[in-house]
N, C-alpha and C positions, 0 to 999 in steps of 0.2 A: 833450394828448390821451392820452399814455402814462399819465399819472396816472389819468385816467378809466378807461382799460382795466384797470389794476390794481385800482382801487376797485370796478369792476363785478364782479370775482370774489369780493369780500369776503363777501357774504351767502351765496352758494352754498357756499363753503368753510367758513364759520363754522357753517352749519346742519349740515354733515356732521361737523365737529369736535365739536360739542356733543353728538353721539351717544355720545362716549366720554370727554369731559372736562366738568367743570363750567364755568360761565361765569368764575369766578374763576381756575380753572386755565388756561383758554384765555387770559385776560387776562395772567396771569403769563408764560406762554410767548410770547405775542405781543409784549408790551412788552419782555421780555428779549431776544428775537431782534432787535427793532428797535434796542435800545440797543447790542447788540454790533455790529450792522451799521453803525450811525452812527459808533461809536467806531473801527472798522476803517477806514472811509472817511476819517475825520478824520486818523488816523495816516498813512494812505497819502498823503494830500494834503500833510501836514506833511513827510514824508520827501522828497517830490518838490520842495518849494519852501519854503525857510525863511521867505520873506516871506508865503507863504500860511499858514504855521503861525502867524505873529504875528497875521495878520488873523482867522484862524479862532478862536483860543483866547484872545487877549488882549482886555481891556476898555479902551476908549479913551473920550475925552470925547464923541465923536459916536455912541457905541454906545447902543442903546435901553436897556441895563442891565436893571433890574428890570422895567421895562415889557415888554421883550422876553421875559423869563422868564415873566411872567404870561400873555402872549399864547400862549406855547408850552404852558403848563400847561392853559389853557382849550382851546386849539385841538387839541392832540394828546391829552393825558391825558383831558380832559373829553369830547371827541367820541367817542373809542374806548371809554372805560369805559361811558358812558351807552348807546352803541349796542349793545354786547355784552350789557349788562343787559336792554335792551329785547328782544333776541333770545331771552333766557332766559324772559321773562315773557309776551310777546305772540307771535302767529304771526310767523315770520321774514319771510314775504312782506309782511305789513302793516307791521311795524316798519321793514323795509328801505326801503319807499316813503316813509315819514314822515321817517326820519333823512336820506334823500337829497333831501329837499325844501328843503334850505338855499338853493339858488339863488333860490327864490321870495322868501326873506327879503332876499337881496342886491338883487333887483329892487325890492323895497319900499323899501329904503334908498336906492337910486338915485332913485326917485320922490320921496321925502321931500327929498333934497338938491337936486333940481331945482325943487321946488315943484309944486303941483297943476297950474298952468297949463301947465308944460312936461312934467311927469312923469306926466300922466294915461295916456299909452300904456303906460308901465311898469306902472302900477297895473292897467290892463286885462289886460295879459299875465300879471301875477302872479295875478290872480283866475282867469284861464283855466287857468294852470298848477296852481294849488291845486285847482281842480275836477278836473283830470286826476289829481292825486295821490289825491284822495278816491275817484275811480273805481277807481284801482289797488287801493285798500284793499278795495273791495267791501263798503262800510259796510252793516251790518245782516245780513251773511251768517251770522254765528255768534253774535251777541250779545256783550255786554261783561260780563266778570267783574272782580273787584277786581284780580286778577293782571294781566289784559290791560290794564286801565286804567293800572296802574303801568308796564307795558311801553311803552304808547303815550306816556305822559308823559316817560319816559326818552328815547324816540325824538325827541320834540319838542325836549327839552333838547340832544340830540346835534346836531340841525339848527341850533339857535341857536349852539352853540359853534363849529361849522364855519363858519357865516356870519360870525361875529365874527372868526374867524381869517383868513378870506380878505380881509376889508376891512382888518383891522389889519396884515396882512402887506404890503399895498400902501401903508400910511401910514408904517410904520417901516422903518428900515434894518436889517432882520433878517439876522443871520448864522446860517445854518441850524444849524450844529453847536451854537452857543451857546444856541439856542432849543429845538431838538428833542431833543438828547441829554439835558439835565436833565429834560425832560418825560417821556421814555421811561424813564429810571432811576426817577423818582418813581412812574410808573405800575407799574413792575415791583415796587417795594417795597410799595406799597399793595395791589396785587392778591395778592401772595404772603402778606402778613400776613392778609388776609381769607380766603385759601384755607386757611391753617394754622388759623385760628380756627374755620372751619367743620368741620374735621376730616375732610373727604372724602378717601378714599384716592386716590393718584395712579395712573393707568393705566400700562401698559407704555410705554416710550419709543417703541415702534413706532407708537403712536397719537398722538404729539405732532406729526407732520409737518405736518398741516394748520394747526395753531396757529402753528408756526414760520414757515410760508410767509406767513401773515397779517402777521407782524412784519417779515419781510424785504421782501416785495413791496408790498402795499397801504399798510402803515404807513411804513416807512423810505423806500423808493424813491418811493412815491406822494407823501408829504409833502415830500420834498426837491424833487421836480419841481414840485409845486404852490406851494411857497414862492417859488421863482424866478419862476414864471409870474405869481403874484399881484403880485410886486414890479415886474415888467417890463412887464406888460400892462395894458390898460384894464379896470377892474372890470366894466363891462357885458359885455365880450367874454368875460372869464373866467367870469362867471355864466352866459352863454349856453352855453359849452362844458360847464359843470357840469350843465346840464340833461340832457346825454347820460347822466350817471351813473345816475339811477334807471331810465331806459329800458333801458340795456345790462344793468344788474343784474337788472331784472325779466325781461328776455329770457333770461338765463342760468338764473334760478330756474324759469322755465317749461320750459326745455329739460331741467332736472334733474327735472321731474315735478310742479311746482306747478300747480294747476288754473288754467285759462284761462276767463274769462267775457267776455261782451260788454262789460261795464264796463271790464275790463282793457284790451281792445283800443282802446276809445274814449279811455280815459285816457292810454294811450301816445301816441296820435295828438295829443291836446291838448298834451302835454308837448313833443313834437317841434315842433308848430306854434309854441309859445311860444319855443322855442329859436331857430327861424328868425326869428321876429319881433324878438327882442332883438338878434340879429345885424344885421338890417336897420336897426333903430333906431340902433345904435351906429355903423354904417357911415355913415348919413346925418348923424349928429351930428359925426363926425370931419371931414366936408367943410364943415359950416356953422360950426364953432367951432375955435379953435386947440387943439392937443393939450394937454390938461390932466390927463392920466391920472396917477394916483398911482404913478409908477414911477421912483424915484430911480435914475439910472444911475451906480452906484458901483462902485469896483474890487471891493468885497466881493461884490456880486451877480454881477459878471462871473466872479469866480473860482468862486463857487458853481455857476454854470452849467457851467463847465468840469469841476468836480470832482463 
């Protein structure tokens, strides 16, 4: 839940930050702040426990290795980069709703894994949730330009990356520092090179605060919490909690002055209804079947939860 609270502030803060920095500058600062935060947390954990240091930074036979690195690159670097690019090209309100529609994709994955006979309730809830997201977009309100279409496509890509990360984090024994820190460093380098190539002048440091917050809060802290939750919890429950993200984020955007329409209100209600429905389904499934959630209870994950 704390990760969802942090992510809910993402769009509002990013929209304000983009008034003074470019998308690439925002990404450079965000990834950089996240990398520094993750490195400091890793060093602090290593100083407190030598065993924790070995588990955090060393590679062993049971480590996900390059698979884990690939998951981190897609889940962190891909999700954030595509999301911020979508904010730069499409209306933030619309792009935010699409990029945070990733729980719908997880619900579809759950339906596919169960089969149509058992998974049809998930399919129905996914369809309703997608309808809610479309209503949040207010389709047809402003028409589509080439730039906005690029933004919407990037928002969809961001949702796909995050859905993949949530599922993969539950299947692999991910050590958060080994996965997230390289991804944050890679994002910093890529965004910085792009920013330098664009030649846009950097604003004063006093206007960097919003971008730095996005790196420390929604990115570093949010992903650390979500990685542990994805590995320790049931995917269906995690997806249900994730449904709160677009609702909370939309509510903050509205409070910050975004326009409210009847479609927005109905869309938010549909998303909440899907959230409750998935929770009820997962609760009934847990009573009918043995617990088979993809949540390896390993010392690494226990230490990540503590640190």
